N, C-alpha and C positions, 0 to 999 in steps of 0.2 A: 636495514638489518631485521633479520627474522627474529621474532620474540616467541620464546617456548610458553605455551600454556600448560597448565597442570596436566589435562588428559594427554596432550602430546608427549610430555616429558614422561608420564607413567607408561605409555605405550612403548617409548623408546628404550626405557629402562627394563620393561618385560622382555622386548626383543634381545637385548643384551643378555639377559638371564637365560633365555631359552636357547641362545647360540652357545654360551657357556656349558649348558648341559649337553649339547650335542657333541661338543669336543670331548668330554669325558666318555661318551659312548665310543668315539673314534679311537680312544687311547685303550679302552677295553678290547676293541676288535684288532687292535695291533699286538696284542699280548701273545706270548708263546705259552700254551698249556701242556703240561706234561703230567705223566702218571708219578704218583708220589714213591713208587717202588722202583724207580729206574735204576738200571745196573748199566755198566759200561762194558760188560763182557757177554752181552747176549749174542746167541748164535744167530747171525744175520743171514746165515744160508739154510735155515730150518725151513721144512715144507709148509709148516704152518704159517710162517711170515710170508712165504711165496703166494700162498693161497689167499691171505689177507690182501696182499698188495693187488692181486687179481680181482678180488671180489670189490674192493672200494676204489680202485682207480677210475676216475672219471663219474664217481657217484654224484647224482644231482639231486637235491632236496630244495624245498621252499626256502631254506635258510642258508644254505651253503652249497658249493660245488667243489668236489675233491679235483685238484689240477695236477698234482704230483703226489706219488707215494714212492717210498723207498725203504727198503729193509736195511737196517744198519745194527751196530753194535749196542744201540739203545733199545732196538725193537723196531716196529714200523713207525715211520715219520710221515705225516701227511701235511701237505701244503694245500690251503684252501682259499677260495674267494667267498666273501660272506661273512657270517657270523662265526668266527673261530671258536668262541665259548661253546655255542650249541654243537658246532662239528665235533669238538673235544668230547662232550658229553655223550654224543650218540656213537662216534668211532671208537672211543675208549670203552664205553660200557658194552657195546655190541660185539665189537672186533677186537678188542684188546689193544687198539692203536697206542703207542707209548707217547708220542709227541704230535701236537697239531698247532700250526702257526699259519698266519695269512701268508699268502705267496707275494713276495716283493715284486712288484711289476716294473721291468725296466726295459721291455721290448723284447728281450732275448729270453724268453720264459723258461725254457728247459735248460739251458746252459746255466742262467742265473738261479733256477730252481735248485739244481744239483749242488751249486755253491752254496746256496743258503741251508740245505740239509746239512752238508758238511760242517758249516759253521755252527748250526744248532748242535750237532753232536759234539763238536769240539768244546763249545762253551758249556754243555750239560756234564761233559767228562772232565772239565777243567784242564783241558790239554793232556790228559793222561793217554798213554799208549794203548792201543787196543790189546786185549790179552788172548 
């Protein structure tokens, strides 16, 4: 039977704490970030939104990659891989993107991404109908 010595116990405890800290970072990355001034009747066919979708679609930085953008009744929604918080800070501040969320990967990226965008919009608007 193995016997724990003080240093081994201390090292094991530190490893558990370090892994616990990583999980909170993962939870942070899984969050949806949205502009405080969201409205559910944004003109999703505006030229400004179309330009934003074209400018940020496929944007690659050191911290994130924009995988899907869609103009919606909330404004532009971006799904990203990487650091969603940093993506929101840059995309909202520079381009006025309304919502940023991590892309949920299930193998059918575009189809599931469009479904994810629709669900984000529905959740933010609490099921209200477009105006």
